[in-house]
C-alpha positions as CSV (number, residue, x, y, z in Angstrom):
1,X,10.6,-18.1,-13.9
2,X,7.9,-19.8,-12.0
3,X,6.6,-17.7,-9.2
4,X,4.9,-19.2,-6.1
5,X,1.3,-19.4,-6.3
6,X,-0.9,-18.6,-3.6
7,X,-4.5,-20.3,-3.4
8,X,-6.6,-18.0,-5.2
9,X,-7.4,-19.2,-8.3
10,X,-7.0,-16.9,-11.5
11,X,-10.2,-14.2,-12.0
12,X,-11.0,-16.7,-15.1
13,X,-12.8,-18.9,-12.9
14,X,-14.3,-16.4,-10.8
15,X,-16.3,-13.4,-11.4
16,X,-14.4,-10.5,-10.1
17,X,-10.9,-8.9,-10.6
18,X,-10.1,-8.2,-6.7
19,X,-7.0,-5.4,-5.6
20,X,-6.0,-4.1,-2.2
21,X,-3.9,-0.7,-2.4
22,X,-2.5,1.1,0.5
23,X,-1.0,4.5,0.5
24,X,2.0,6.0,1.4
25,X,2.5,8.2,4.7
26,X,5.4,7.0,7.4
27,X,4.1,5.9,10.3
28,X,0.6,6.2,9.8
29,X,1.0,3.1,7.7
30,X,-0.4,1.9,11.3
31,X,-3.7,3.4,10.5
32,X,-4.6,0.9,7.4
33,X,-2.6,-1.5,9.3
34,X,-5.1,-1.3,11.9
35,X,-8.2,-1.9,9.1
36,X,-6.4,-4.7,7.5
37,X,-6.5,-6.1,10.4
38,X,-10.4,-5.9,11.0
39,X,-10.4,-7.1,7.7
40,X,-8.3,-10.2,7.8
41,X,-10.1,-11.0,11.4
42,X,-13.8,-11.2,9.5
43,X,-12.2,-13.7,6.5
44,X,-11.4,-15.8,9.6
45,X,-14.3,-15.8,10.8
46,X,-15.9,-17.0,7.5
47,X,-13.1,-19.6,6.2
48,X,-10.8,-20.3,9.6
49,X,-8.1,-18.9,11.1
50,X,-5.2,-19.2,8.8
51,X,-6.7,-16.9,6.4
52,X,-4.4,-14.6,5.2
53,X,-5.1,-11.4,3.0
54,X,-2.9,-13.1,0.1
55,X,-5.2,-15.7,-0.3
56,X,-8.3,-12.9,-1.6
57,X,-6.6,-10.6,-3.3
58,X,-5.7,-10.7,-6.8
59,X,-3.2,-7.8,-6.7
60,X,-1.8,-6.1,-3.8
61,X,-0.2,-2.6,-4.2
62,X,1.4,0.2,-1.6
63,X,3.0,3.0,-2.2
64,X,6.5,3.9,0.2
65,X,5.1,3.0,3.6
66,X,1.8,1.4,2.3
67,X,4.6,-0.7,-0.1
68,X,5.9,-2.1,2.6
69,X,2.7,-3.8,3.9
70,X,2.2,-5.1,0.9
71,X,5.5,-6.9,1.1
72,X,5.1,-8.2,4.6
73,X,1.7,-9.5,3.6
74,X,2.7,-10.9,0.4
75,X,6.2,-12.5,1.0
76,X,6.1,-15.9,1.5
77,X,7.6,-17.7,5.0
78,X,9.3,-21.0,5.2
79,X,6.1,-23.1,5.1
80,X,4.6,-20.9,2.0
81,X,2.5,-18.6,3.8
82,X,2.6,-15.2,4.5
83,X,5.3,-13.7,6.4
84,X,2.6,-11.7,8.5
85,X,-0.6,-11.7,9.5
86,X,-2.4,-8.3,9.3
87,X,-2.6,-8.3,13.5
88,X,1.1,-8.6,13.0
89,X,1.3,-5.1,11.4
90,X,0.4,-2.7,14.5
91,X,3.1,-4.3,17.0
92,X,5.8,-4.0,13.6
93,X,5.0,-0.2,13.7
94,X,5.1,-0.1,17.6
95,X,8.5,-2.0,17.3
96,X,10.7,0.2,15.0
97,X,8.9,2.8,14.0
98,X,10.7,5.0,16.9
99,X,14.4,3.2,15.7
100,X,13.4,4.1,12.2
101,X,12.7,7.3,12.8
102,X,14.3,8.2,15.8
103,X,13.3,11.6,17.8
104,X,15.5,14.1,19.0
105,X,15.9,14.0,23.0
106,X,17.6,17.7,22.9
107,X,16.0,20.7,24.0
108,X,17.6,22.5,21.2
109,X,15.7,19.0,18.9
110,X,14.0,20.8,16.2
111,X,16.6,23.4,15.4
112,X,18.8,20.7,15.3
113,X,16.5,18.5,12.4
114,X,16.2,21.9,10.6
115,X,20.1,22.0,10.5
116,X,20.6,18.3,9.8
117,X,18.0,19.1,7.2
118,X,20.5,21.7,4.7
119,X,23.2,19.0,5.2
120,X,21.2,15.6,3.8
121,X,18.2,13.3,4.9
122,X,16.8,13.8,8.1
123,X,17.3,10.0,9.2
124,X,20.2,8.1,8.2
125,X,17.8,4.6,6.9
126,X,20.6,2.5,8.2
127,X,17.9,0.5,10.9
128,X,15.4,0.6,8.3
129,X,17.7,-1.0,5.5
130,X,18.5,-4.1,8.1
131,X,15.4,-4.5,9.0
132,X,13.6,-4.8,5.7
133,X,16.9,-7.4,4.6
134,X,16.2,-9.4,8.0
135,X,12.4,-9.7,7.3
136,X,12.0,-10.4,3.8
137,X,15.6,-11.7,3.2
138,X,16.4,-13.3,-0.3
139,X,12.7,-13.0,-1.4
140,X,12.1,-11.6,-4.9
141,X,9.7,-10.1,-6.6
142,X,8.9,-13.1,-8.8
143,X,8.3,-15.1,-5.5
144,X,5.9,-13.2,-3.9
145,X,2.0,-15.7,-2.8
146,X,-0.2,-12.9,-4.8
147,X,0.9,-10.4,-7.2
148,X,2.4,-7.1,-6.2
149,X,2.7,-3.6,-7.7
150,X,4.6,-1.1,-5.7
151,X,5.7,2.0,-7.2
152,X,9.1,3.8,-6.4
153,X,10.7,6.9,-8.9
154,X,14.5,6.1,-10.1
155,X,15.9,10.0,-9.9
156,X,18.4,9.1,-12.4
157,X,16.3,8.3,-14.8
158,X,14.0,11.2,-14.1
159,X,10.4,8.2,-13.8
160,X,8.4,6.4,-12.5
161,X,9.4,2.6,-12.0
162,X,6.7,0.7,-10.7
163,X,7.8,-2.8,-9.5
164,X,5.0,-5.2,-11.0
165,X,4.5,-9.0,-10.5
166,X,3.1,-8.7,-14.1
167,X,6.0,-6.9,-15.5
168,X,8.5,-8.8,-14.1
169,X,7.6,-12.1,-16.3
170,X,8.3,-9.7,-19.5
171,X,11.8,-7.9,-17.7
172,X,13.3,-9.6,-15.8
173,X,15.6,-7.2,-14.7
174,X,12.8,-5.9,-12.5
175,X,13.1,-8.8,-10.2
176,X,14.9,-7.4,-7.5
177,X,14.8,-8.1,-4.3
178,X,11.9,-7.6,-2.1
179,X,14.3,-5.9,0.5
180,X,15.5,-3.5,-1.7
181,X,12.3,-2.7,-3.2
182,X,10.9,-2.0,0.3
183,X,13.9,0.5,1.0
184,X,13.3,2.4,-2.4
185,X,9.8,3.0,-2.4
186,X,10.4,4.4,1.2
187,X,13.0,6.6,0.7
188,X,11.6,10.0,0.9
189,X,13.2,13.1,-0.2
190,X,14.5,15.1,3.1
191,X,14.0,12.4,5.2
192,X,15.5,9.0,4.3
193,X,18.7,8.6,1.5
194,X,17.7,7.7,-2.2
195,X,18.7,4.2,-2.9
196,X,20.9,2.1,-5.2
197,X,21.2,-1.4,-6.2
198,X,21.5,-3.4,-9.3
199,X,20.0,-6.5,-11.0
200,X,21.6,-9.1,-13.3
201,X,19.1,-10.7,-15.9
202,X,19.8,-14.3,-17.3
203,X,21.5,-13.0,-20.1
204,X,24.3,-11.7,-17.6
205,X,22.8,-7.7,-18.5
206,X,23.1,-5.6,-15.4
207,X,20.8,-3.0,-14.5
208,X,20.9,-0.2,-12.0
209,X,18.3,1.4,-9.9
210,X,18.7,5.2,-8.4
211,X,15.2,5.0,-6.0
212,X,13.4,7.6,-4.2
213,X,9.7,7.3,-2.5
214,X,7.1,6.0,-4.8
215,X,5.0,8.7,-3.4
216,X,6.3,11.6,-5.6
217,X,4.8,9.7,-8.6
218,X,1.7,8.0,-6.8
219,X,1.4,8.0,-3.4
220,X,-2.0,6.3,-3.5
221,X,-1.3,3.4,-5.8
222,X,-4.8,2.2,-7.0
223,X,-4.6,3.0,-10.4
224,X,-1.0,2.0,-10.7
225,X,-2.4,-1.7,-9.7
226,X,-5.3,-1.1,-12.4
227,X,-2.8,-0.2,-14.8
228,X,-1.4,-3.2,-14.0
229,X,-4.0,-5.8,-14.5
230,X,-4.8,-3.6,-17.7
231,X,-1.7,-4.5,-19.8
232,X,-2.4,-8.4,-18.5
233,X,-5.6,-8.4,-20.0
234,X,-4.4,-6.2,-23.5
235,X,-1.8,-9.1,-23.6
236,X,-4.3,-11.9,-23.5
237,X,-3.5,-13.9,-20.2
238,X,-5.0,-16.6,-19.8
239,X,-6.1,-15.3,-16.2
240,X,-8.3,-12.9,-17.3
241,X,-10.3,-14.7,-20.1
242,X,-12.8,-13.6,-21.0
243,X,-12.6,-10.6,-18.9
244,X,-11.6,-6.9,-21.1
245,X,-9.6,-3.9,-20.1
246,X,-13.2,-1.8,-19.9
247,X,-14.8,-4.3,-17.7
248,X,-15.1,-2.1,-14.7
249,X,-17.8,-3.9,-12.9
250,X,-15.5,-7.0,-12.6
251,X,-13.2,-4.9,-10.4
252,X,-13.9,-4.8,-6.3
253,X,-11.2,-2.0,-5.2
254,X,-10.2,-1.5,-1.9
255,X,-7.9,1.7,-1.4
256,X,-7.1,2.8,1.7
257,X,-5.4,6.0,2.8
258,X,-3.2,6.9,5.5
259,X,-4.7,9.9,6.6
260,X,-4.8,13.4,6.1
261,X,-4.4,17.3,7.5
262,X,-7.7,18.8,5.1
263,X,-9.7,19.2,8.2
264,X,-6.8,21.3,9.8
265,X,-6.1,24.0,7.0
266,X,-3.0,23.9,8.4
267,X,-1.6,26.2,5.7
268,X,-2.3,28.8,3.7
269,X,-1.7,31.3,0.7
270,X,-0.6,34.2,3.3
271,X,1.7,31.6,5.0
272,X,2.9,30.5,1.5
273,X,3.7,33.2,0.1
274,X,6.5,34.2,3.0
275,X,8.1,30.8,2.3
276,X,11.7,30.4,0.6
277,X,13.7,27.3,0.4
278,X,13.9,26.8,4.2
279,X,10.5,27.2,4.2
280,X,9.0,24.8,1.8
281,X,11.3,22.1,3.9
282,X,10.3,22.7,7.0
283,X,7.7,25.2,7.9
284,X,4.7,24.2,10.5
285,X,7.1,21.0,12.0
286,X,7.0,19.4,8.4
287,X,8.0,19.2,5.2
288,X,5.3,21.0,2.9
289,X,6.4,20.7,-0.4
290,X,6.6,16.8,0.3
291,X,3.0,16.8,2.2
292,X,1.8,18.8,-1.2
293,X,3.4,16.3,-3.6
294,X,2.5,13.4,-2.0
295,X,-1.5,14.5,-1.7
296,X,-2.0,16.1,-4.6
297,X,-0.8,12.6,-6.0
298,X,-3.0,10.7,-4.2
299,X,-6.3,12.8,-5.0
300,X,-5.9,12.7,-8.3
301,X,-6.3,8.8,-8.0
302,X,-9.1,8.9,-5.8
303,X,-10.8,11.9,-8.4
304,X,-10.1,9.5,-11.3
305,X,-11.1,6.3,-10.1
306,X,-14.1,8.1,-8.1
307,X,-15.1,9.8,-11.0
308,X,-14.6,6.1,-13.8
309,X,-17.0,3.6,-11.4
310,X,-19.3,6.4,-11.1
311,X,-19.6,6.7,-14.9
312,X,-19.8,3.2,-15.4
313,X,-22.5,2.3,-12.7
314,X,-20.1,0.4,-10.5
315,X,-19.6,2.8,-8.1
316,X,-19.9,0.5,-5.2
317,X,-17.0,-1.4,-6.4
318,X,-15.0,1.2,-5.5
319,X,-14.4,1.1,-1.6
320,X,-11.7,4.0,-0.5
321,X,-11.3,4.5,3.6
322,X,-9.2,7.7,4.8
323,X,-9.3,10.2,7.1
324,X,-9.2,13.5,6.4
325,X,-9.2,15.0,10.2
326,X,-5.9,14.7,11.8
327,X,-4.3,17.3,13.4
328,X,-0.7,18.5,14.8
329,X,1.9,15.1,15.5
330,X,-1.0,12.6,14.3
331,X,-0.4,14.2,11.1
332,X,3.4,13.7,10.9
333,X,4.9,10.8,8.5
334,X,8.0,10.8,11.4
335,X,7.1,11.6,15.2
336,X,7.2,8.4,15.9
337,X,6.9,8.7,19.9
338,X,5.0,5.5,21.6
339,X,2.3,8.3,22.5
340,X,2.0,9.4,19.2
341,X,1.8,5.5,17.4
342,X,-0.6,4.0,19.9
343,X,-3.0,7.4,19.3
344,X,-2.7,6.6,15.5
345,X,-3.8,3.0,16.1
346,X,-6.7,4.6,17.8
347,X,-7.2,6.7,15.0
348,X,-7.5,3.6,12.8
349,X,-10.0,2.1,15.3
350,X,-12.1,4.9,15.0
351,X,-12.0,5.1,11.0
352,X,-13.8,1.8,11.8
353,X,-16.5,3.3,13.5
354,X,-17.2,6.4,11.3
355,X,-19.4,6.7,8.2
356,X,-18.6,5.2,4.9
357,X,-17.1,8.6,3.0
358,X,-16.7,9.8,-0.3
359,X,-14.4,13.0,-1.4
360,X,-16.2,15.6,-2.6
361,X,-14.7,16.7,-6.1
362,X,-15.4,20.1,-5.2
363,X,-13.6,20.6,-2.0
364,X,-12.1,17.8,-1.6
365,X,-13.3,16.6,1.9
366,X,-14.5,13.3,2.8
367,X,-18.1,13.5,3.1
368,X,-20.2,10.7,4.8
369,X,-22.3,9.3,1.6
370,X,-24.6,6.4,4.0
371,X,-25.6,5.4,7.3
372,X,-23.4,2.0,7.0
373,X,-20.1,2.6,9.0
374,X,-16.4,1.7,7.5
375,X,-16.7,-1.5,9.9
376,X,-20.4,-2.8,8.3
377,X,-18.7,-2.4,4.7
378,X,-15.9,-4.1,5.6
379,X,-18.0,-7.1,6.6
380,X,-20.0,-7.1,3.3
381,X,-16.5,-6.9,1.3
382,X,-15.0,-10.0,4.0
383,X,-17.9,-11.9,2.3
384,X,-17.5,-11.0,-1.3
385,X,-14.3,-12.3,-1.0
386,X,-15.0,-15.6,0.8
387,X,-17.8,-16.2,-2.0
388,X,-15.4,-14.9,-4.8
389,X,-12.6,-17.4,-3.6
390,X,-14.7,-20.3,-3.0
391,X,-16.5,-19.7,-6.1
392,X,-13.0,-19.9,-8.0
393,X,-12.0,-23.0,-6.3
394,X,-14.9,-24.7,-7.8
395,X,-14.8,-23.6,-11.2
396,X,-11.1,-24.4,-11.5
397,X,-9.7,-27.8,-12.6
398,X,-6.5,-26.8,-10.6
399,X,-8.0,-27.3,-7.1
400,X,-7.8,-30.8,-5.6
401,X,-10.3,-32.2,-3.8
402,X,-9.9,-34.1,-0.3
403,X,-11.1,-37.2,-1.2
404,X,-14.8,-36.3,0.4
405,X,-16.1,-34.3,-2.2
406,X,-14.9,-31.2,-1.5
407,X,-12.3,-28.8,-2.4
408,X,-9.7,-28.1,0.4
409,X,-9.6,-25.4,2.6
410,X,-7.0,-22.6,3.6
411,X,-4.2,-25.0,5.3
412,X,-4.0,-25.3,8.6
């Protein structure tokens, strides 16, 4: 099985292992989409207008809505280039989220949704299923232009299932259609239906998947991505020689959140103490039970990585961009009105101008740690990524020369 290769040479020819991670969060995926648009535009200033994020990251990881963005940025088009540019993500969300999450228009809309949630998921998922299959077609996991890691949770096996470009080489039954993977990782309980599909191995073995949203296991997939890379290093992959699993100073991790309501103090023990099943599923116009699971999962990953990178004196190699000031409709995963989606775009644009923050492990709140803004840190990251890519091109024996004594640039 030969995976379609990006122009990024293996880490063994460079100094770094580059990781992009995108959290889950429904319609709030437009926030990291806005951040990625800025980063890709900075890379294009350095390396030409055809530069794409898949040309710079060794692995892209995403959960739920982040998994969909990951697939969009790494799936090949008919020219063997990424299917979507980062600048396309915003319009994709504006165009399609209102159809994935249609809003009830009647006076009793909220009450109708509550009643429907007692009988089944709020949305039937049909538009999302058709959209994923139309956009991603027959592209399979092994064909992505760079390595991807997309967590899901198999409700039948009661364990996480990680769809990984690295693992698919050892476990061919994981070689599912990207569309099925995206539908599975986005199947948030109470919001969208669980997704069932099968794959067939080279030996004819059939494997079944019964998937719900990967956010119940790893809403922040950064650690899952690093784990997959570590397994490759442990296995002796020549792509990572002579890197060791503990060489965290070799990692550069960009982890993007989709926003939280921490500063709103939306829930309290006094109100939660009165909730029954209905309260945990519908209070505050949201689904508190799902909010708790996904927030806890994301924070534990951030806590762990912040501590490990700091302990190994390479905390500058871990970049976490998150906004914890969302309130009201902005904090929802499914209020896909035109006004709310456009305001989420504004949140992403404003987040670029905010200072770099780090989560306070005692309070869980993001606190400024630098006078530099997220925009400035991304400009510096673009320079690092461009330099690393060019270094690998120079060192790699697989890079072609254009006949004028230099390596080929990103294709035009």
